[in-house]
Backbone atoms as SQL, in Angstrom:
CREATE TABLE atoms (id INTEGER PRIMARY KEY, chain TEXT, resi INTEGER, resn TEXT, atom TEXT, x REAL, y REAL, z REAL);
INSERT INTO atoms VALUES
  (1, 'A', 1, 'MET', 'N', 10.051, -12.008, 8.602),
  (2, 'A', 1, 'MET', 'CA', 10.500, -10.908, 8.237),
  (3, 'A', 1, 'MET', 'C', 10.697, -10.462, 9.928),
  (4, 'A', 2, 'LYS', 'N', 11.643, -9.604, 10.121),
  (5, 'A', 2, 'LYS', 'CA', 11.625, -9.134, 12.008),
  (6, 'A', 2, 'LYS', 'C', 11.944, -7.515, 11.854),
  (7, 'A', 3, 'ASP', 'N', 11.809, -7.290, 12.916),
  (8, 'A', 3, 'ASP', 'CA', 11.585, -5.304, 13.237),
  (9, 'A', 3, 'ASP', 'C', 13.555, -5.913, 14.068),
  (10, 'A', 4, 'PHE', 'N', 13.590, -4.296, 14.662),
  (11, 'A', 4, 'PHE', 'CA', 15.281, -4.604, 14.447),
  (12, 'A', 4, 'PHE', 'C', 15.633, -4.608, 15.776),
  (13, 'A', 5, 'ARG', 'N', 14.759, -5.714, 16.513),
  (14, 'A', 5, 'ARG', 'CA', 14.910, -5.725, 18.202),
  (15, 'A', 5, 'ARG', 'C', 14.897, -7.714, 17.828),
  (16, 'A', 6, 'GLY', 'N', 14.573, -7.988, 16.360),
  (17, 'A', 6, 'GLY', 'CA', 14.863, -9.339, 16.255),
  (18, 'A', 6, 'GLY', 'C', 13.469, -9.956, 16.261),
  (19, 'A', 7, 'ARG', 'N', 12.204, -9.411, 16.576),
  (20, 'A', 7, 'ARG', 'CA', 11.108, -9.546, 16.552),
  (21, 'A', 7, 'ARG', 'C', 9.723, -10.228, 15.376),
  (22, 'A', 8, 'GLU', 'N', 9.592, -11.061, 15.555),
  (23, 'A', 8, 'GLU', 'CA', 8.665, -11.273, 13.925),
  (24, 'A', 8, 'GLU', 'C', 7.867, -10.840, 13.962),
  (25, 'A', 9, 'ILE', 'N', 7.284, -9.981, 12.523),
  (26, 'A', 9, 'ILE', 'CA', 6.229, -9.080, 12.075),
  (27, 'A', 9, 'ILE', 'C', 5.826, -10.249, 11.094),
  (28, 'A', 10, 'LYS', 'N', 4.300, -10.329, 11.782),
  (29, 'A', 10, 'LYS', 'CA', 3.312, -10.727, 11.147),
  (30, 'A', 10, 'LYS', 'C', 2.148, -9.683, 10.556),
  (31, 'A', 11, 'VAL', 'N', 1.165, -10.653, 10.186),
  (32, 'A', 11, 'VAL', 'CA', 0.385, -9.653, 9.395),
  (33, 'A', 11, 'VAL', 'C', -1.146, -9.741, 10.609),
  (34, 'A', 12, 'GLY', 'N', -1.581, -8.380, 10.661),
  (35, 'A', 12, 'GLY', 'CA', -2.807, -7.734, 12.430),
  (36, 'A', 12, 'GLY', 'C', -1.544, -7.545, 13.031),
  (37, 'A', 13, 'SER', 'N', -0.080, -7.353, 13.615),
  (38, 'A', 13, 'SER', 'CA', 0.768, -6.719, 14.228),
  (39, 'A', 13, 'SER', 'C', 0.780, -5.492, 13.977),
  (40, 'A', 14, 'LEU', 'N', 0.724, -5.182, 14.880),
  (41, 'A', 14, 'LEU', 'CA', 0.897, -3.390, 16.121),
  (42, 'A', 14, 'LEU', 'C', 2.100, -3.098, 16.050),
  (43, 'A', 15, 'ILE', 'N', 2.431, -1.491, 15.002),
  (44, 'A', 15, 'ILE', 'CA', 4.173, -1.616, 14.687),
  (45, 'A', 15, 'ILE', 'C', 4.055, -0.289, 15.180),
  (46, 'A', 16, 'ALA', 'N', 5.088, 0.509, 15.358),
  (47, 'A', 16, 'ALA', 'CA', 5.245, 2.363, 15.531),
  (48, 'A', 16, 'ALA', 'C', 6.892, 1.544, 14.808),
  (49, 'A', 17, 'TYR', 'N', 6.724, 3.316, 13.926),
  (50, 'A', 17, 'TYR', 'CA', 7.367, 3.489, 12.985),
  (51, 'A', 17, 'TYR', 'C', 7.955, 5.099, 12.607),
  (52, 'A', 18, 'PRO', 'N', 9.170, 5.829, 13.114),
  (53, 'A', 18, 'PRO', 'CA', 9.618, 7.258, 12.853),
  (54, 'A', 18, 'PRO', 'C', 8.780, 7.768, 11.130),
  (55, 'A', 19, 'GLY', 'N', 8.441, 9.142, 10.956),
  (56, 'A', 19, 'GLY', 'CA', 8.358, 9.367, 10.108),
  (57, 'A', 19, 'GLY', 'C', 8.968, 10.955, 10.202),
  (58, 'A', 20, 'ARG', 'N', 9.816, 11.482, 8.967),
  (59, 'A', 20, 'ARG', 'CA', 10.287, 12.494, 9.516),
  (60, 'A', 20, 'ARG', 'C', 9.996, 13.364, 8.057),
  (61, 'A', 21, 'GLN', 'N', 10.074, 14.726, 7.406),
  (62, 'A', 21, 'GLN', 'CA', 10.368, 15.713, 6.749),
  (63, 'A', 21, 'GLN', 'C', 10.246, 17.155, 6.364),
  (64, 'A', 22, 'GLY', 'N', 11.748, 17.218, 6.398),
  (65, 'A', 22, 'GLY', 'CA', 12.041, 18.007, 6.697),
  (66, 'A', 22, 'GLY', 'C', 12.237, 18.493, 8.020),
  (67, 'A', 23, 'SER', 'N', 11.946, 19.229, 8.636),
  (68, 'A', 23, 'SER', 'CA', 12.718, 19.845, 10.104),
  (69, 'A', 23, 'SER', 'C', 11.428, 18.736, 11.104),
  (70, 'A', 24, 'ASN', 'N', 10.179, 18.087, 10.265),
  (71, 'A', 24, 'ASN', 'CA', 9.170, 17.184, 12.153),
  (72, 'A', 24, 'ASN', 'C', 9.465, 16.093, 11.567),
  (73, 'A', 25, 'SER', 'N', 9.500, 16.258, 12.433),
  (74, 'A', 25, 'SER', 'CA', 9.707, 14.222, 12.872),
  (75, 'A', 25, 'SER', 'C', 7.944, 13.477, 13.566),
  (76, 'A', 26, 'TRP', 'N', 7.726, 12.674, 13.754),
  (77, 'A', 26, 'TRP', 'CA', 6.503, 11.894, 14.222),
  (78, 'A', 26, 'TRP', 'C', 7.558, 10.225, 14.393),
  (79, 'A', 27, 'ILE', 'N', 6.279, 9.249, 15.462),
  (80, 'A', 27, 'ILE', 'CA', 5.666, 8.632, 15.032),
  (81, 'A', 27, 'ILE', 'C', 4.375, 7.859, 15.055),
  (82, 'A', 28, 'THR', 'N', 4.490, 6.575, 13.984),
  (83, 'A', 28, 'THR', 'CA', 3.127, 6.564, 13.667),
  (84, 'A', 28, 'THR', 'C', 3.316, 5.140, 14.113),
  (85, 'A', 29, 'VAL', 'N', 1.579, 5.023, 14.958),
  (86, 'A', 29, 'VAL', 'CA', 1.165, 3.384, 15.362),
  (87, 'A', 29, 'VAL', 'C', 0.516, 3.092, 14.102),
  (88, 'A', 30, 'ALA', 'N', 0.316, 1.520, 13.732),
  (89, 'A', 30, 'ALA', 'CA', -0.199, 1.260, 12.641),
  (90, 'A', 30, 'ALA', 'C', -0.010, -0.237, 12.864),
  (91, 'A', 31, 'ARG', 'N', -1.318, -1.191, 12.572),
  (92, 'A', 31, 'ARG', 'CA', -1.559, -2.514, 12.020),
  (93, 'A', 31, 'ARG', 'C', -1.015, -3.043, 10.278),
  (94, 'A', 32, 'VAL', 'N', -0.351, -3.970, 10.149),
  (95, 'A', 32, 'VAL', 'CA', 0.069, -4.659, 9.319),
  (96, 'A', 32, 'VAL', 'C', -1.415, -5.474, 8.927),
  (97, 'A', 33, 'ILE', 'N', -0.980, -4.927, 7.415),
  (98, 'A', 33, 'ILE', 'CA', -2.253, -4.974, 6.683),
  (99, 'A', 33, 'ILE', 'C', -1.413, -6.141, 5.408),
  (100, 'A', 34, 'LYS', 'N', -0.705, -6.447, 4.766),
  (101, 'A', 34, 'LYS', 'CA', -0.034, -8.066, 4.395),
  (102, 'A', 34, 'LYS', 'C', 1.439, -6.677, 4.070),
  (103, 'A', 35, 'PHE', 'N', 2.399, -8.362, 3.268),
  (104, 'A', 35, 'PHE', 'CA', 3.742, -8.491, 3.113),
  (105, 'A', 35, 'PHE', 'C', 3.478, -7.824, 2.042),
  (106, 'A', 36, 'GLY', 'N', 5.146, -6.694, 1.027),
  (107, 'A', 36, 'GLY', 'CA', 5.127, -7.151, -0.787),
  (108, 'A', 36, 'GLY', 'C', 6.693, -6.795, -0.978),
  (109, 'A', 37, 'THR', 'N', 6.654, -6.331, -1.949),
  (110, 'A', 37, 'THR', 'CA', 8.146, -6.224, -2.608),
  (111, 'A', 37, 'THR', 'C', 7.786, -5.298, -3.547),
  (112, 'A', 38, 'LYS', 'N', 9.428, -4.614, -3.653),
  (113, 'A', 38, 'LYS', 'CA', 9.550, -3.043, -4.418),
  (114, 'A', 38, 'LYS', 'C', 11.101, -3.484, -5.082),
  (115, 'A', 39, 'ARG', 'N', 10.626, -2.972, -6.332),
  (116, 'A', 39, 'ARG', 'CA', 12.038, -3.363, -7.106),
  (117, 'A', 39, 'ARG', 'C', 12.332, -1.696, -6.860),
  (118, 'A', 40, 'GLU', 'N', 14.022, -1.379, -6.964),
  (119, 'A', 40, 'GLU', 'CA', 14.295, -0.313, -6.437),
  (120, 'A', 40, 'GLU', 'C', 14.878, -0.240, -8.804),
  (121, 'A', 41, 'SER', 'N', 14.376, 0.582, -9.180),
  (122, 'A', 41, 'SER', 'CA', 14.746, 1.007, -11.142),
  (123, 'A', 41, 'SER', 'C', 16.495, 1.043, -10.696),
  (124, 'A', 42, 'TRP', 'N', 16.959, 2.064, -9.746),
  (125, 'A', 42, 'TRP', 'CA', 18.427, 2.306, -9.525),
  (126, 'A', 42, 'TRP', 'C', 19.551, 1.256, -9.486),
  (127, 'A', 43, 'THR', 'N', 19.172, 0.568, -8.794),
  (128, 'A', 43, 'THR', 'CA', 20.233, -0.746, -8.751),
  (129, 'A', 43, 'THR', 'C', 19.139, -2.139, -8.164),
  (130, 'A', 44, 'ASP', 'N', 17.793, -2.727, -8.762),
  (131, 'A', 44, 'ASP', 'CA', 17.387, -3.537, -9.768),
  (132, 'A', 44, 'ASP', 'C', 17.822, -4.967, -8.492),
  (133, 'A', 45, 'LYS', 'N', 17.383, -4.048, -7.120),
  (134, 'A', 45, 'LYS', 'CA', 17.296, -5.077, -6.071),
  (135, 'A', 45, 'LYS', 'C', 15.684, -4.736, -5.717),
  (136, 'A', 46, 'THR', 'N', 15.162, -5.456, -5.426),
  (137, 'A', 46, 'THR', 'CA', 14.244, -6.178, -4.611),
  (138, 'A', 46, 'THR', 'C', 13.902, -5.499, -2.928),
  (139, 'A', 47, 'ILE', 'N', 12.896, -5.058, -2.787),
  (140, 'A', 47, 'ILE', 'CA', 12.777, -4.730, -1.288),
  (141, 'A', 47, 'ILE', 'C', 12.147, -5.098, -0.900),
  (142, 'A', 48, 'PRO', 'N', 11.799, -5.707, 0.278),
  (143, 'A', 48, 'PRO', 'CA', 9.922, -5.638, 1.069),
  (144, 'A', 48, 'PRO', 'C', 9.700, -4.515, 2.088),
  (145, 'A', 49, 'THR', 'N', 8.538, -4.223, 1.412),
  (146, 'A', 49, 'THR', 'CA', 7.446, -3.422, 1.593),
  (147, 'A', 49, 'THR', 'C', 6.656, -4.047, 2.636),
  (148, 'A', 50, 'LEU', 'N', 6.013, -3.147, 3.828),
  (149, 'A', 50, 'LEU', 'CA', 4.689, -3.156, 4.759),
  (150, 'A', 50, 'LEU', 'C', 3.439, -2.394, 3.675),
  (151, 'A', 51, 'THR', 'N', 2.768, -3.096, 3.663),
  (152, 'A', 51, 'THR', 'CA', 1.533, -2.278, 3.955),
  (153, 'A', 51, 'THR', 'C', 0.783, -2.578, 5.015),
  (154, 'A', 52, 'VAL', 'N', 0.002, -0.748, 5.663),
  (155, 'A', 52, 'VAL', 'CA', -0.177, -0.700, 7.058),
  (156, 'A', 52, 'VAL', 'C', -1.546, 0.115, 6.918),
  (157, 'A', 53, 'GLN', 'N', -1.940, 0.004, 8.133),
  (158, 'A', 53, 'GLN', 'CA', -3.871, 0.981, 7.676),
  (159, 'A', 53, 'GLN', 'C', -2.926, 1.484, 9.578),
  (160, 'A', 54, 'VAL', 'N', -3.044, 3.593, 9.517),
  (161, 'A', 54, 'VAL', 'CA', -2.175, 3.466, 10.442),
  (162, 'A', 54, 'VAL', 'C', -3.540, 3.489, 11.577),
  (163, 'A', 55, 'GLU', 'N', -2.721, 3.601, 13.118),
  (164, 'A', 55, 'GLU', 'CA', -4.307, 3.916, 14.201),
  (165, 'A', 55, 'GLU', 'C', -3.801, 4.435, 14.755),
  (166, 'A', 56, 'LYS', 'N', -2.997, 5.319, 15.002),
  (167, 'A', 56, 'LYS', 'CA', -2.466, 6.886, 15.371),
  (168, 'A', 56, 'LYS', 'C', -1.428, 7.943, 14.583),
  (169, 'A', 57, 'SER', 'N', -0.906, 8.814, 14.911),
  (170, 'A', 57, 'SER', 'CA', 0.126, 9.271, 14.505),
  (171, 'A', 57, 'SER', 'C', 0.163, 10.676, 15.463),
  (172, 'A', 58, 'SER', 'N', 1.938, 11.094, 15.585),
  (173, 'A', 58, 'SER', 'CA', 1.906, 12.411, 16.499),
  (174, 'A', 58, 'SER', 'C', 1.512, 13.620, 15.544),
  (175, 'A', 59, 'ASP', 'N', 1.520, 13.311, 13.529),
  (176, 'A', 59, 'ASP', 'CA', 1.336, 14.039, 13.732),
  (177, 'A', 59, 'ASP', 'C', 0.060, 14.534, 12.662),
  (178, 'A', 60, 'MET', 'N', -0.077, 15.603, 12.994),
  (179, 'A', 60, 'MET', 'CA', -1.545, 16.164, 12.655),
  (180, 'A', 60, 'MET', 'C', -2.065, 16.011, 11.194),
  (181, 'A', 61, 'TYR', 'N', -1.671, 16.004, 10.189),
  (182, 'A', 61, 'TYR', 'CA', -2.013, 15.196, 8.843),
  (183, 'A', 61, 'TYR', 'C', -2.232, 14.002, 8.145),
  (184, 'A', 62, 'ILE', 'N', -1.382, 13.421, 9.028),
  (185, 'A', 62, 'ILE', 'CA', -1.599, 11.577, 8.603),
  (186, 'A', 62, 'ILE', 'C', -3.044, 11.378, 9.868),
  (187, 'A', 63, 'LYS', 'N', -3.618, 11.076, 9.199),
  (188, 'A', 63, 'LYS', 'CA', -5.112, 10.563, 9.610),
  (189, 'A', 63, 'LYS', 'C', -5.077, 9.097, 9.827),
  (190, 'A', 64, 'PRO', 'N', -5.933, 8.515, 11.210),
  (191, 'A', 64, 'PRO', 'CA', -6.306, 7.057, 11.480),
  (192, 'A', 64, 'PRO', 'C', -6.706, 6.914, 10.498),
  (193, 'A', 65, 'LYS', 'N', -6.607, 5.280, 9.951),
  (194, 'A', 65, 'LYS', 'CA', -7.429, 4.424, 9.269),
  (195, 'A', 65, 'LYS', 'C', -7.197, 4.580, 7.565),
  (196, 'A', 66, 'LYS', 'N', -5.706, 5.506, 7.950),
  (197, 'A', 66, 'LYS', 'CA', -5.229, 5.546, 5.794),
  (198, 'A', 66, 'LYS', 'C', -4.147, 4.654, 6.089),
  (199, 'A', 67, 'GLN', 'N', -4.505, 3.983, 5.333),
  (200, 'A', 67, 'GLN', 'CA', -3.208, 3.310, 4.384),
  (201, 'A', 67, 'GLN', 'C', -1.894, 3.765, 3.733),
  (202, 'A', 68, 'SER', 'N', -0.946, 2.869, 4.648),
  (203, 'A', 68, 'SER', 'CA', 0.762, 3.775, 3.896),
  (204, 'A', 68, 'SER', 'C', 1.198, 1.947, 3.922),
  (205, 'A', 69, 'THR', 'N', 2.244, 2.414, 3.285),
  (206, 'A', 69, 'THR', 'CA', 3.448, 2.180, 2.322),
  (207, 'A', 69, 'THR', 'C', 4.345, 2.295, 3.285),
  (208, 'A', 70, 'ILE', 'N', 5.140, 1.093, 3.865),
  (209, 'A', 70, 'ILE', 'CA', 6.670, 1.477, 4.795),
  (210, 'A', 70, 'ILE', 'C', 7.680, 0.511, 3.409),
  (211, 'A', 71, 'TYR', 'N', 8.752, 1.518, 3.172),
  (212, 'A', 71, 'TYR', 'CA', 9.809, 1.192, 2.781),
  (213, 'A', 71, 'TYR', 'C', 10.996, 1.054, 3.574),
  (214, 'A', 72, 'ALA', 'N', 11.423, 1.816, 4.659),
  (215, 'A', 72, 'ALA', 'CA', 12.395, 1.108, 5.576),
  (216, 'A', 72, 'ALA', 'C', 12.047, 0.704, 6.732),
  (217, 'A', 73, 'LEU', 'N', 11.865, -1.123, 6.723),
  (218, 'A', 73, 'LEU', 'CA', 12.015, -1.335, 7.583),
  (219, 'A', 73, 'LEU', 'C', 12.736, -2.069, 9.079),
  (220, 'A', 74, 'ASP', 'N', 13.889, -1.588, 8.837),
  (221, 'A', 74, 'ASP', 'CA', 14.932, -1.545, 9.122),
  (222, 'A', 74, 'ASP', 'C', 14.204, -0.386, 10.689),
  (223, 'A', 75, 'ARG', 'N', 14.080, 0.622, 10.717),
  (224, 'A', 75, 'ARG', 'CA', 12.573, 1.181, 11.640),
  (225, 'A', 75, 'ARG', 'C', 11.604, 1.112, 12.542),
  (226, 'A', 76, 'VAL', 'N', 11.196, -0.522, 11.952),
  (227, 'A', 76, 'VAL', 'CA', 10.023, -1.253, 12.938),
  (228, 'A', 76, 'VAL', 'C', 10.062, -1.670, 13.531),
  (229, 'A', 77, 'VAL', 'N', 9.205, -1.103, 14.880),
  (230, 'A', 77, 'VAL', 'CA', 9.286, -2.248, 16.141),
  (231, 'A', 77, 'VAL', 'C', 7.673, -2.766, 16.281),
  (232, 'A', 78, 'VAL', 'N', 8.093, -3.902, 16.403),
  (233, 'A', 78, 'VAL', 'CA', 6.712, -4.065, 17.104),
  (234, 'A', 78, 'VAL', 'C', 6.191, -3.896, 18.542),
  (235, 'A', 79, 'ILE', 'N', 5.133, -3.851, 18.211),
  (236, 'A', 79, 'ILE', 'CA', 4.235, -3.378, 19.584),
  (237, 'A', 79, 'ILE', 'C', 3.344, -4.455, 20.054),
  (238, 'A', 80, 'GLU', 'N', 2.773, -4.939, 19.392),
  (239, 'A', 80, 'GLU', 'CA', 1.835, -6.440, 20.013),
  (240, 'A', 80, 'GLU', 'C', 1.304, -6.776, 18.347),
  (241, 'A', 81, 'GLU', 'N', 2.202, -8.429, 18.936),
  (242, 'A', 81, 'GLU', 'CA', 2.011, -9.701, 18.728),
  (243, 'A', 81, 'GLU', 'C', 1.059, -9.493, 16.922),
  (244, 'A', 82, 'GLY', 'N', 1.312, -10.112, 15.768),
  (245, 'A', 82, 'GLY', 'CA', -0.278, -10.227, 15.121),
  (246, 'A', 82, 'GLY', 'C', -0.506, -11.662, 15.051),
  (247, 'A', 83, 'GLU', 'N', -0.771, -12.224, 14.065),
  (248, 'A', 83, 'GLU', 'CA', -1.411, -14.166, 13.654),
  (249, 'A', 83, 'GLU', 'C', -0.315, -14.768, 13.518),
  (250, 'A', 84, 'SER', 'N', 0.080, -15.016, 13.395),
  (251, 'A', 84, 'SER', 'CA', 0.778, -16.329, 13.442),
  (252, 'A', 84, 'SER', 'C', 0.515, -16.686, 11.627),
  (253, 'A', 85, 'LYS', 'N', 1.947, -16.920, 11.122),
  (254, 'A', 85, 'LYS', 'CA', 1.780, -17.659, 9.711),
  (255, 'A', 85, 'LYS', 'C', 1.734, -18.701, 9.389);
């Protein structure tokens, strides 16, 4: 799996991704814990997901150390390499 710049996303990689709800937007920095997949029921396609642990966020409601799942991987960028597979 690769970020939008073509860098490999690995378990342990430090990544950044944008978030948005309504007119609010923020950037979250997180560490990749594991890879997964999810089946979209309306298209019957399987999409890749990332489970991450939040390190810091510019959104005051997202707490550090919270686990989260990311579905829009085309917006993820690797900041620091993780362990090799």
